[in-house]
DRENDO-1510 file (C-alpha; in Angstrom, 1 decimal, always signed):
<recs>
REC; n; res; u; v; w
REC; 1; MET; -76.6; +158.6; -105.6 .
REC; 2; TRP; -78.9; +160.8; -103.4 .
REC; 3; ARG; -80.8; +161.9; -106.5 .
REC; 4; ARG; -81.4; +158.2; -107.4 .
REC; 5; LEU; -82.7; +157.4; -103.9 .
REC; 6; ARG; -85.0; +160.4; -104.0 .
REC; 7; SER; -86.4; +159.5; -107.4 .
REC; 8; ALA; -86.9; +155.9; -106.2 .
REC; 9; LEU; -88.8; +157.1; -103.1 .
REC; 10; GLN; -91.0; +159.4; -105.3 .
REC; 11; SER; -91.8; +156.5; -107.6 .
REC; 12; LEU; -92.8; +154.3; -104.7 .
REC; 13; ARG; -95.1; +157.0; -103.4 .
REC; 14; GLY; -96.8; +157.4; -106.7 .
REC; 15; SER; -97.1; +153.7; -107.5 .
REC; 16; PRO; -100.6; +152.1; -107.3 .
REC; 17; ALA; -101.6; +150.0; -104.3 .
REC; 18; ALA; -100.9; +146.3; -104.6 .
REC; 19; PRO; -104.0; +144.2; -105.3 .
REC; 20; PRO; -105.4; +142.4; -102.3 .
REC; 21; HIS; -104.8; +138.7; -101.9 .
REC; 22; GLY; -107.5; +136.7; -103.6 .
REC; 23; GLY; -107.6; +139.1; -106.5 .
REC; 24; GLY; -104.3; +137.9; -108.0 .
REC; 25; GLY; -101.8; +139.6; -105.5 .
REC; 26; ARG; -99.5; +137.9; -103.1 .
REC; 27; PRO; -100.9; +137.2; -99.6 .
REC; 28; PRO; -99.8; +139.4; -96.7 .
REC; 29; ALA; -97.1; +138.2; -94.4 .
REC; 30; ALA; -99.6; +137.5; -91.6 .
REC; 31; MET; -103.4; +137.3; -91.5 .
REC; 32; GLU; -106.0; +136.7; -88.9 .
REC; 33; ARG; -107.7; +133.3; -88.7 .
REC; 34; ALA; -111.2; +132.4; -89.7 .
REC; 35; VAL; -111.9; +129.0; -88.2 .
REC; 36; VAL; -114.5; +126.9; -90.0 .
REC; 37; ARG; -115.9; +123.7; -88.5 .
REC; 38; CYS; -117.7; +121.7; -91.1 .
REC; 39; VAL; -118.7; +118.0; -90.4 .
REC; 40; PRO; -120.7; +116.2; -93.1 .
REC; 41; SER; -123.0; +114.5; -90.5 .
REC; 42; GLU; -124.1; +117.9; -89.1 .
REC; 43; PRO; -126.6; +120.3; -90.9 .
REC; 44; LYS; -124.7; +123.4; -90.0 .
REC; 45; LEU; -121.1; +124.7; -90.1 .
REC; 46; SER; -119.6; +127.2; -87.7 .
REC; 47; LEU; -117.4; +130.2; -88.4 .
REC; 48; ARG; -115.3; +132.0; -85.9 .
REC; 49; PHE; -113.2; +135.2; -86.4 .
REC; 50; VAL; -112.3; +138.4; -84.7 .
REC; 51; LEU; -113.1; +141.7; -86.2 .
REC; 52; PRO; -110.5; +144.5; -86.4 .
REC; 53; ASP; -112.2; +146.3; -83.4 .
REC; 54; GLY; -111.4; +143.2; -81.3 .
REC; 55; SER; -115.0; +141.8; -81.1 .
REC; 56; ALA; -115.3; +138.0; -81.6 .
REC; 57; ARG; -117.9; +136.6; -83.9 .
REC; 58; HIS; -119.2; +133.0; -83.9 .
REC; 59; MET; -121.7; +132.2; -86.6 .
REC; 60; GLN; -123.8; +129.1; -87.4 .
REC; 61; ARG; -124.9; +128.7; -91.0 .
REC; 62; ASP; -126.6; +125.9; -93.0 .
REC; 63; GLN; -124.2; +123.9; -95.0 .
REC; 64; THR; -126.5; +124.0; -98.0 .
REC; 65; GLU; -127.0; +127.8; -97.8 .
REC; 66; PRO; -125.5; +129.8; -100.7 .
REC; 67; LEU; -122.3; +131.6; -99.8 .
REC; 68; GLY; -123.8; +135.0; -100.7 .
REC; 69; ARG; -126.2; +134.9; -97.7 .
REC; 70; ALA; -123.4; +134.0; -95.3 .
REC; 71; LEU; -121.2; +136.9; -96.6 .
REC; 72; ALA; -124.1; +139.3; -96.3 .
REC; 73; ARG; -124.6; +138.3; -92.7 .
REC; 74; ILE; -120.9; +138.7; -92.0 .
REC; 75; ALA; -121.1; +142.2; -93.5 .
REC; 76; THR; -124.0; +143.1; -91.3 .
REC; 77; ASN; -122.2; +141.8; -88.2 .
REC; 78; ALA; -119.1; +143.7; -89.1 .
REC; 79; ALA; -121.1; +147.0; -89.5 .
REC; 80; LYS; -122.8; +146.5; -86.2 .
REC; 81; GLY; -119.4; +145.8; -84.5 .
REC; 82; HIS; -117.9; +149.0; -86.0 .
REC; 83; GLY; -121.0; +151.0; -85.0 .
REC; 84; LYS; -120.7; +149.9; -81.4 .
REC; 85; ALA; -117.0; +150.6; -81.3 .
REC; 86; GLY; -117.6; +154.1; -82.7 .
REC; 87; LYS; -120.5; +155.1; -80.5 .
REC; 88; LYS; -120.5; +158.8; -79.5 .
REC; 89; SER; -122.3; +160.8; -76.9 .
REC; 90; LYS; -125.6; +162.5; -77.8 .
REC; 91; LYS; -123.9; +165.8; -78.2 .
REC; 92; ALA; -121.2; +164.4; -80.5 .
REC; 93; ARG; -123.8; +162.5; -82.6 .
REC; 94; ALA; -125.9; +165.7; -82.9 .
REC; 95; GLU; -122.8; +167.7; -84.1 .
REC; 96; GLY; -121.6; +164.9; -86.4 .
REC; 97; GLY; -125.0; +164.0; -87.8 .
REC; 98; ALA; -124.9; +161.0; -90.0 .
REC; 99; GLU; -121.1; +160.6; -89.9 .
REC; 100; GLY; -121.5; +158.4; -86.9 .
REC; 101; GLU; -123.3; +155.7; -88.9 .
REC; 102; ALA; -121.1; +152.8; -89.8 .
REC; 103; ALA; -120.8; +151.8; -93.5 .
REC; 104; VAL; -121.4; +148.2; -94.5 .
REC; 105; PRO; -118.0; +146.8; -95.5 .
REC; 106; ALA; -117.4; +144.7; -98.7 .
REC; 107; VAL; -117.2; +141.0; -97.8 .
REC; 108; ARG; -115.8; +138.5; -100.3 .
REC; 109; LEU; -114.3; +135.0; -100.3 .
REC; 110; PHE; -111.4; +134.0; -102.5 .
REC; 111; SER; -110.1; +130.4; -103.0 .
REC; 112; ARG; -106.6; +129.3; -102.3 .
REC; 113; ASP; -105.6; +130.0; -105.9 .
REC; 114; GLY; -106.9; +133.6; -105.7 .
REC; 115; ALA; -110.2; +133.2; -107.7 .
REC; 116; ALA; -113.3; +134.7; -106.3 .
REC; 117; VAL; -115.8; +132.1; -105.0 .
REC; 118; ALA; -119.2; +132.5; -106.6 .
REC; 119; GLU; -122.0; +133.5; -104.2 .
REC; 120; GLU; -124.2; +130.6; -105.5 .
REC; 121; VAL; -121.7; +128.0; -104.1 .
REC; 122; PRO; -123.0; +126.1; -101.0 .
REC; 123; ASN; -121.3; +127.0; -97.8 .
REC; 124; ALA; -120.0; +123.4; -97.3 .
REC; 125; ALA; -118.1; +123.7; -100.7 .
REC; 126; ALA; -117.1; +127.3; -100.4 .
REC; 127; TRP; -115.3; +127.5; -97.1 .
REC; 128; GLN; -112.2; +125.4; -98.0 .
REC; 129; ASP; -108.9; +125.3; -96.1 .
REC; 130; GLY; -106.5; +128.0; -97.3 .
REC; 131; ALA; -109.2; +130.3; -98.7 .
REC; 132; VAL; -109.0; +134.0; -97.8 .
REC; 133; LEU; -111.9; +136.0; -96.4 .
REC; 134; HIS; -112.0; +139.8; -97.1 .
REC; 135; ILE; -114.0; +142.0; -94.6 .
REC; 136; GLY; -113.3; +145.5; -95.8 .
REC; 137; ASP; -109.5; +146.0; -95.6 .
REC; 138; ALA; -109.1; +143.0; -93.2 .
REC; 139; ARG; -107.9; +139.7; -94.4 .
REC; 140; TYR; -108.5; +136.3; -92.8 .
REC; 141; ARG; -107.1; +132.9; -93.8 .
REC; 142; VAL; -109.7; +130.2; -93.6 .
REC; 143; GLU; -108.7; +127.2; -91.5 .
REC; 144; ARG; -111.2; +124.4; -92.1 .
REC; 145; ASN; -111.5; +121.8; -89.4 .
REC; 146; PRO; -108.2; +122.6; -87.7 .
REC; 147; PRO; -106.9; +120.4; -84.9 .
REC; 148; ALA; -108.7; +121.5; -81.7 .
REC; 149; LEU; -108.7; +120.3; -78.1 .
REC; 150; THR; -112.0; +119.5; -76.5 .
REC; 151; GLU; -110.7; +118.4; -73.1 .
REC; 152; LEU; -107.4; +118.6; -71.3 .
REC; 153; ARG; -107.2; +117.4; -67.7 .
REC; 154; LEU; -104.5; +116.4; -65.3 .
REC; 155; PRO; -105.1; +113.8; -62.5 .
REC; 156; ARG; -106.1; +115.1; -59.1 .
REC; 157; SER; -103.3; +113.1; -57.4 .
REC; 158; LEU; -99.7; +113.4; -58.4 .
REC; 159; LEU; -97.0; +111.2; -56.9 .
REC; 160; ALA; -93.2; +111.5; -57.4 .
REC; 161; GLY; -91.9; +108.5; -59.4 .
REC; 162; PHE; -95.3; +107.7; -60.9 .
REC; 163; PRO; -96.4; +108.6; -64.4 .
REC; 164; VAL; -98.7; +111.6; -64.9 .
REC; 165; CYS; -101.0; +110.8; -67.8 .
REC; 166; PRO; -103.2; +113.7; -68.9 .
REC; 167; LYS; -106.7; +113.1; -70.4 .
REC; 168; VAL; -106.5; +114.5; -73.9 .
REC; 169; SER; -109.6; +114.7; -76.1 .
REC; 170; ALA; -109.3; +116.4; -79.5 .
REC; 171; GLU; -111.3; +117.0; -82.6 .
REC; 172; PHE; -109.6; +116.7; -86.0 .
REC; 173; ALA; -106.5; +115.7; -84.2 .
REC; 174; ALA; -104.9; +112.7; -82.4 .
REC; 175; PRO; -102.9; +112.7; -79.1 .
REC; 176; GLN; -99.9; +111.0; -80.8 .
REC; 177; HIS; -99.6; +114.0; -83.1 .
REC; 178; CYS; -100.0; +116.7; -80.4 .
REC; 179; LEU; -97.1; +118.7; -78.9 .
REC; 180; PHE; -96.6; +118.6; -75.1 .
REC; 181; ARG; -94.6; +121.0; -72.9 .
REC; 182; TRP; -94.5; +120.5; -69.1 .
REC; 183; PHE; -93.8; +123.2; -66.6 .
REC; 184; ARG; -93.3; +123.2; -62.8 .
REC; 185; GLU; -93.8; +125.9; -60.3 .
REC; 186; GLN; -90.9; +128.2; -59.5 .
REC; 187; ARG; -89.6; +127.6; -56.0 .
REC; 188; PRO; -89.6; +130.8; -53.9 .
REC; 189; ALA; -86.3; +132.4; -53.2 .
REC; 190; GLY; -85.2; +131.9; -49.6 .
REC; 191; GLY; -86.6; +128.4; -49.3 .
REC; 192; GLY; -90.1; +129.4; -48.2 .
REC; 193; GLU; -93.0; +127.0; -48.3 .
REC; 194; ALA; -95.3; +128.9; -50.7 .
REC; 195; ALA; -94.4; +128.5; -54.3 .
REC; 196; GLY; -94.4; +131.5; -56.6 .
REC; 197; GLU; -96.6; +132.2; -59.6 .
REC; 198; ALA; -93.7; +131.8; -62.1 .
REC; 199; TRP; -93.4; +128.6; -64.1 .
REC; 200; VAL; -90.2; +126.9; -65.3 .
REC; 201; GLU; -90.3; +124.6; -68.3 .
REC; 202; THR; -89.0; +121.1; -67.7 .
REC; 203; ALA; -87.0; +119.0; -70.2 .
REC; 204; ALA; -89.9; +116.7; -70.8 .
REC; 205; ALA; -91.8; +117.0; -74.1 .
REC; 206; GLU; -93.7; +113.8; -74.1 .
REC; 207; ARG; -97.4; +113.0; -73.4 .
REC; 208; VAL; -96.5; +111.2; -70.2 .
REC; 209; PHE; -94.4; +112.9; -67.5 .
REC; 210; THR; -92.9; +111.3; -64.4 .
REC; 211; PRO; -92.1; +113.9; -61.7 .
REC; 212; SER; -89.0; +113.3; -59.7 .
REC; 213; ASN; -88.6; +113.7; -55.9 .
REC; 214; ALA; -87.2; +117.2; -56.5 .
REC; 215; LEU; -90.7; +118.3; -57.6 .
REC; 216; VAL; -92.4; +117.3; -54.4 .
REC; 217; GLY; -94.5; +120.3; -53.1 .
REC; 218; LEU; -94.7; +121.9; -56.5 .
REC; 219; ARG; -97.6; +122.1; -58.9 .
REC; 220; LEU; -97.4; +121.1; -62.6 .
REC; 221; LYS; -98.6; +122.8; -65.7 .
REC; 222; LEU; -99.1; +121.2; -69.2 .
REC; 223; ARG; -99.3; +123.1; -72.4 .
REC; 224; CYS; -100.7; +121.0; -75.3 .
REC; 225; THR; -100.8; +122.0; -79.0 .
REC; 226; PRO; -103.2; +119.8; -80.9 .
REC; 227; GLY; -101.9; +118.4; -84.2 .
REC; 228; ASP; -102.8; +115.9; -86.9 .
REC; 229; GLU; -100.9; +113.5; -89.2 .
REC; 230; GLU; -100.6; +116.3; -91.8 .
REC; 231; GLN; -98.6; +118.4; -89.3 .
REC; 232; ARG; -101.4; +121.0; -89.0 .
REC; 233; TYR; -101.5; +122.5; -85.5 .
REC; 234; GLY; -104.3; +124.3; -83.7 .
REC; 235; SER; -104.4; +126.7; -80.8 .
REC; 236; ALA; -102.6; +125.6; -77.7 .
REC; 237; CYS; -104.3; +125.0; -74.3 .
REC; 238; GLU; -102.9; +124.9; -70.8 .
REC; 239; VAL; -104.0; +123.2; -67.7 .
REC; 240; GLU; -102.6; +123.4; -64.1 .
REC; 241; SER; -102.7; +120.6; -61.6 .
REC; 242; SER; -105.1; +121.2; -58.7 .
REC; 243; GLY; -102.5; +120.2; -56.1 .
REC; 244; PRO; -98.7; +119.8; -55.7 .
REC; 245; VAL; -96.7; +116.6; -56.4 .
REC; 246; GLU; -96.7; +114.5; -53.3 .
REC; 247; ALA; -94.1; +112.0; -52.1 .
REC; 248; GLY; -94.6; +108.5; -53.5 .
REC; 249; PRO; -94.7; +105.3; -51.4 .
REC; 250; GLY; -91.1; +104.3; -52.5 .
REC; 251; ALA; -90.4; +100.8; -53.7 .
REC; 252; CYS; -93.5; +98.8; -54.7 .
REC; 253; THR; -94.0; +95.0; -54.9 .
REC; 254; PHE; -94.4; +95.1; -58.6 .
REC; 255; ASP; -91.1; +96.8; -59.2 .
REC; 256; SER; -89.3; +93.4; -59.1 .
REC; 257; ARG; -91.8; +92.0; -61.6 .
REC; 258; HIS; -91.2; +94.8; -64.0 .
REC; 259; LEU; -87.6; +93.7; -64.3 .
REC; 260; TYR; -88.8; +90.9; -66.6 .
REC; 261; THR; -91.3; +93.0; -68.6 .
REC; 262; LYS; -89.3; +96.0; -69.7 .
REC; 263; LYS; -90.0; +95.4; -73.4 .
REC; 264; VAL; -93.0; +94.4; -75.3 .
REC; 265; CYS; -92.7; +90.8; -76.3 .
REC; 266; GLY; -92.0; +89.9; -80.0 .
REC; 267; HIS; -94.7; +89.3; -82.6 .
REC; 268; GLY; -94.4; +85.6; -82.1 .
REC; 269; SER; -95.9; +85.7; -78.7 .
REC; 270; VAL; -98.6; +87.4; -76.6 .
REC; 271; ARG; -98.3; +88.7; -73.0 .
REC; 272; ALA; -101.6; +88.9; -71.1 .
REC; 273; VAL; -102.4; +90.5; -67.7 .
REC; 274; SER; -105.7; +90.0; -65.8 .
REC; 275; TYR; -106.5; +91.8; -62.6 .
REC; 276; ASN; -109.5; +92.5; -60.3 .
REC; 277; ILE; -108.7; +96.1; -59.3 .
REC; 278; LEU; -111.3; +96.6; -56.6 .
REC; 279; ALA; -114.0; +99.1; -57.5 .
REC; 280; ASP; -114.2; +102.2; -55.5 .
REC; 281; THR; -117.8; +101.6; -54.6 .
REC; 282; TYR; -116.7; +98.4; -52.7 .
REC; 283; ALA; -113.5; +99.9; -51.2 .
REC; 284; GLN; -115.2; +102.8; -49.4 .
REC; 285; THR; -117.7; +100.8; -47.3 .
REC; 286; GLU; -117.4; +100.4; -43.5 .
REC; 287; PHE; -117.3; +96.6; -44.1 .
REC; 288; SER; -114.3; +97.0; -46.4 .
REC; 289; ARG; -112.4; +99.2; -43.9 .
REC; 290; THR; -113.0; +97.1; -40.8 .
REC; 291; VAL; -113.4; +93.5; -42.0 .
REC; 292; LEU; -111.9; +93.0; -45.5 .
REC; 293; TYR; -109.0; +95.5; -45.4 .
REC; 294; PRO; -108.4; +96.4; -41.7 .
REC; 295; TYR; -104.6; +96.3; -42.3 .
REC; 296; CYS; -104.8; +99.0; -45.0 .
REC; 297; ALA; -104.4; +102.7; -44.2 .
REC; 298; PRO; -107.4; +104.8; -45.1 .
REC; 299; TYR; -105.4; +106.9; -47.6 .
REC; 300; ALA; -104.3; +103.8; -49.5 .
REC; 301; LEU; -108.0; +102.8; -50.2 .
REC; 302; GLU; -108.7; +106.2; -51.8 .
REC; 303; ILE; -109.2; +105.8; -55.5 .
REC; 304; ASP; -107.0; +108.8; -56.5 .
REC; 305; TYR; -104.1; +107.2; -54.7 .
REC; 306; ARG; -104.7; +103.7; -56.0 .
REC; 307; GLN; -105.0; +104.9; -59.6 .
REC; 308; ASN; -101.4; +106.1; -59.5 .
REC; 309; LEU; -100.2; +102.6; -58.5 .
REC; 310; LEU; -102.5; +100.9; -61.0 .
REC; 311; LYS; -101.3; +102.9; -63.9 .
REC; 312; LYS; -97.7; +102.4; -63.1 .
REC; 313; GLU; -98.0; +98.7; -62.5 .
REC; 314; LEU; -100.1; +98.0; -65.6 .
REC; 315; ALA; -97.9; +100.1; -67.9 .
REC; 316; GLY; -94.8; +98.4; -66.6 .
REC; 317; TYR; -95.9; +95.0; -67.7 .
REC; 318; SER; -95.7; +96.0; -71.4 .
REC; 319; ALA; -98.7; +93.7; -72.0 .
REC; 320; ASP; -100.4; +93.0; -75.3 .
REC; 321; LEU; -103.7; +92.3; -73.6 .
REC; 322; ILE; -105.0; +93.6; -70.2 .
REC; 323; CYS; -108.3; +92.3; -68.8 .
REC; 324; LEU; -109.6; +94.1; -65.7 .
REC; 325; GLN; -112.6; +93.4; -63.4 .
REC; 326; GLU; -114.4; +95.7; -61.0 .
REC; 327; VAL; -113.6; +98.8; -63.0 .
REC; 328; ASP; -115.5; +102.0; -62.1 .
REC; 329; LYS; -116.9; +103.7; -65.2 .
REC; 330; SER; -115.4; +107.0; -64.3 .
REC; 331; VAL; -112.0; +105.3; -63.6 .
REC; 332; PHE; -112.1; +103.8; -67.1 .
REC; 333; LEU; -113.1; +107.0; -68.9 .
REC; 334; ASP; -111.0; +109.6; -66.9 .
REC; 335; SER; -108.0; +107.6; -65.8 .
REC; 336; LEU; -107.2; +104.1; -67.2 .
REC; 337; ALA; -108.3; +104.7; -70.8 .
REC; 338; PRO; -106.2; +108.0; -71.3 .
REC; 339; ALA; -103.2; +106.5; -69.4 .
REC; 340; LEU; -103.0; +103.2; -71.2 .
REC; 341; ASP; -103.8; +104.9; -74.5 .
REC; 342; ALA; -100.5; +106.8; -74.0 .
REC; 343; PHE; -98.7; +103.5; -73.8 .
REC; 344; GLY; -100.3; +102.2; -77.1 .
REC; 345; LEU; -103.3; +100.3; -75.7 .
REC; 346; GLU; -106.9; +100.7; -76.9 .
REC; 347; GLY; -109.6; +100.1; -74.3 .
REC; 348; LEU; -113.1; +98.6; -74.3 .
REC; 349; PHE; -115.6; +98.8; -71.4 .
REC; 350; ARG; -118.8; +97.0; -70.4 .
REC; 351; ILE; -120.7; +98.0; -67.3 .
REC; 352; LYS; -122.5; +95.3; -65.3 .
REC; 353; GLU; -126.2; +95.4; -65.0 .
REC; 354; LYS; -127.5; +97.6; -62.2 .
REC; 355; GLN; -124.0; +98.3; -61.0 .
REC; 356; HIS; -121.5; +101.2; -61.2 .
REC; 357; GLU; -118.6; +99.0; -62.2 .
REC; 358; GLY; -117.8; +96.5; -65.0 .
REC; 359; LEU; -115.1; +95.0; -67.2 .
REC; 360; ALA; -112.4; +96.6; -69.3 .
REC; 361; THR; -110.2; +95.0; -71.9 .
REC; 362; PHE; -107.2; +96.7; -73.4 .
REC; 363; TYR; -105.3; +95.5; -76.5 .
REC; 364; ARG; -102.1; +96.8; -78.1 .
REC; 365; ARG; -102.9; +98.7; -81.3 .
REC; 366; ASP; -99.8; +97.8; -83.3 .
REC; 367; LYS; -100.5; +94.0; -82.7 .
REC; 368; PHE; -104.3; +93.7; -82.8 .
REC; 369; SER; -107.2; +95.2; -84.7 .
REC; 370; LEU; -110.8; +95.0; -83.3 .
REC; 371; LEU; -113.2; +93.0; -85.5 .
REC; 372; SER; -116.2; +93.0; -83.3 .
REC; 373; GLN; -117.3; +93.3; -79.6 .
REC; 374; HIS; -119.7; +90.9; -78.0 .
REC; 375; ASP; -121.0; +91.7; -74.6 .
REC; 376; ILE; -123.1; +89.1; -72.9 .
REC; 377; THR; -125.2; +89.4; -69.8 .
REC; 378; PHE; -125.4; +85.9; -68.2 .
REC; 379; SER; -129.1; +86.2; -67.0 .
REC; 380; ASP; -130.2; +87.3; -70.5 .
REC; 381; ALA; -128.2; +84.7; -72.3 .
REC; 382; LEU; -129.6; +82.0; -70.0 .
REC; 383; LEU; -133.2; +82.9; -70.9 .
REC; 384; SER; -132.7; +83.7; -74.6 .
REC; 385; GLU; -130.2; +81.2; -75.9 .
REC; 386; PRO; -131.6; +77.8; -77.0 .
REC; 387; LEU; -128.3; +76.2; -76.0 .
REC; 388; HIS; -129.3; +76.8; -72.3 .
REC; 389; LYS; -132.9; +75.5; -72.6 .
REC; 390; GLU; -132.1; +72.3; -70.6 .
REC; 391; LEU; -130.4; +74.3; -67.8 .
REC; 392; CYS; -133.4; +76.6; -67.6 .
REC; 393; GLU; -135.7; +73.7; -67.2 .
REC; 394; GLN; -133.6; +72.3; -64.4 .
REC; 395; LEU; -133.5; +75.6; -62.6 .
REC; 396; ALA; -137.2; +76.0; -62.8 .
REC; 397; LYS; -137.5; +73.0; -60.5 .
REC; 398; TYR; -135.9; +75.1; -57.8 .
REC; 399; PRO; -137.5; +78.6; -57.7 .
REC; 400; LEU; -135.3; +80.0; -55.0 .
REC; 401; VAL; -132.1; +79.0; -56.9 .
REC; 402; GLN; -133.5; +80.2; -60.2 .
REC; 403; GLU; -134.3; +83.6; -58.6 .
REC; 404; LYS; -130.8; +84.0; -57.3 .
REC; 405; VAL; -129.2; +83.0; -60.6 .
REC; 406; LEU; -131.3; +85.4; -62.6 .
REC; 407; GLN; -130.5; +88.3; -60.1 .
REC; 408; ARG; -126.8; +87.9; -60.8 .
REC; 409; SER; -125.4; +90.9; -62.7 .
REC; 410; SER; -122.4; +89.0; -64.1 .
REC; 411; VAL; -121.4; +89.9; -67.7 .
REC; 412; LEU; -119.0; +88.5; -70.2 .
REC; 413; GLN; -116.9; +90.7; -72.5 .
REC; 414; VAL; -115.7; +89.0; -75.7 .
REC; 415; PRO; -113.8; +91.2; -78.1 .
REC; 416; ALA; -112.9; +89.6; -81.4 .
REC; 417; LEU; -109.4; +90.7; -82.3 .
REC; 418; ILE; -107.4; +90.0; -85.4 .
REC; 419; ARG; -103.6; +89.9; -85.0 .
REC; 420; LEU; -101.5; +92.1; -87.1 .
REC; 421; LEU; -98.3; +90.4; -88.2 .
REC; 422; ARG; -95.3; +91.7; -90.0 .
REC; 423; PHE; -94.6; +88.4; -91.6 .
REC; 424; PRO; -96.9; +85.6; -93.0 .
REC; 425; LEU; -97.9; +82.8; -90.7 .
REC; 426; PHE; -100.2; +80.0; -91.6 .
REC; 427; PHE; -102.1; +78.3; -88.8 .
REC; 428; PRO; -105.8; +78.3; -87.8 .
REC; 429; PRO; -107.4; +80.8; -85.4 .
REC; 430; PHE; -107.2; +80.1; -81.7 .
REC; 431; LEU; -109.2; +81.0; -78.6 .
REC; 432; LEU; -107.3; +82.5; -75.7 .
REC; 433; LEU; -109.1; +82.3; -72.3 .
REC; 434; LEU; -107.7; +84.5; -69.7 .
REC; 435; PRO; -108.0; +84.0; -65.9 .
REC; 436; LEU; -111.5; +84.7; -64.8 .
REC; 437; SER; -113.0; +86.1; -61.5 .
REC; 438; PRO; -116.5; +85.2; -60.3 .
REC; 439; GLY; -119.0; +87.4; -62.0 .
REC; 440; ALA; -116.5; +89.2; -64.1 .
REC; 441; ALA; -115.2; +87.0; -66.9 .
REC; 442; THR; -113.0; +88.5; -69.6 .
REC; 443; PRO; -112.0; +86.2; -72.4 .
REC; 444; ALA; -110.5; +87.5; -75.7 .
REC; 445; LEU; -111.0; +85.8; -79.1 .
REC; 446; LEU; -107.9; +86.1; -81.2 .
REC; 447; SER; -107.3; +85.1; -84.8 .
REC; 448; GLN; -104.1; +85.3; -86.8 .
REC; 449; LYS; -103.4; +85.6; -90.4 .
</recs>
């Protein structure tokens, strides 16, 4: 038996090396990544990889450039990186002579099926997902347009009992296909006030996380792995909250209303909500604090605090349509749109003329599809639409009134939505007008089929 083992070992030592992957051999168990970003609307593609010496490379190449030029550039960069890593002192270079110079490695690209990609092929066609890049003895698996996060942010204010909705922006991915893991700070041993640096994973694995009262005083951390519908996943990113979870206000007036709206209504009906949410630019004036809302504590007028209540109340109505007035642009982009998107609602925004706030309309994606969006400025429509010619003539008789009317920044947001039904219904389209507020009308045009 020992003779057989010895002869088997000798035969292994004498056997030729296995061919590299891409030349007909099997791929190695694990390879480094070569990430390629190639978008048809852009003239260049980008290529990112890490050389064996640990130096990162990020290249921009023309999509129409022949592959051979890109490979030659990679070889030059690899040789430079090896040369920097192998630099010697003057004495060592004098003794070693030319031995210190780095050789240019062979660089080739092989397709997924192992065939060498011709150097005349344009970059856009050559760098395909699953291809293998050879740089000397190193192997890199090409990942073309993998899911990637472009922004991951947590709200500045966290309240116990209120949903935490992160802002997730991704490329080649969708938030509904991403993976989420929530962590909390480790409480210090002995019950001290300062929390430790260690993190403990919670049981939550959803996009929206509602901290309990037990987490008051602790910060949160979110780890998000971007993914797409093909179950491809990119590199995970982490974000920590800027402050700890704070105690919530307790029971809210909308809690009793939520008892009647726990579920989204059936496809035979539509639930609509309309609110003026008080823009921050109007809430922070001295007039607001002393005259309009003297009964309101200063902290309750802060936009970070109010956003927590707004998101919980709006999400709790399980509405199909939400029409909001006095919406700050930053509040829409950084707070309401990401939060309501997590609850299945798509948002549209129209800022008012010469103002920092405007209108927002949200519609449920699995019930409606957007056909078109029509934003109307009242002053422009009054002057340009033939329908209003007679009204303009009457206003011209009163110059002061005309001036005041034309100075109004009121806008109208009219999204045309088609309703998606799971069963056929046959009746004509209808127009649904939602409650309006002065200077901030928000109707929605709906059609059914």
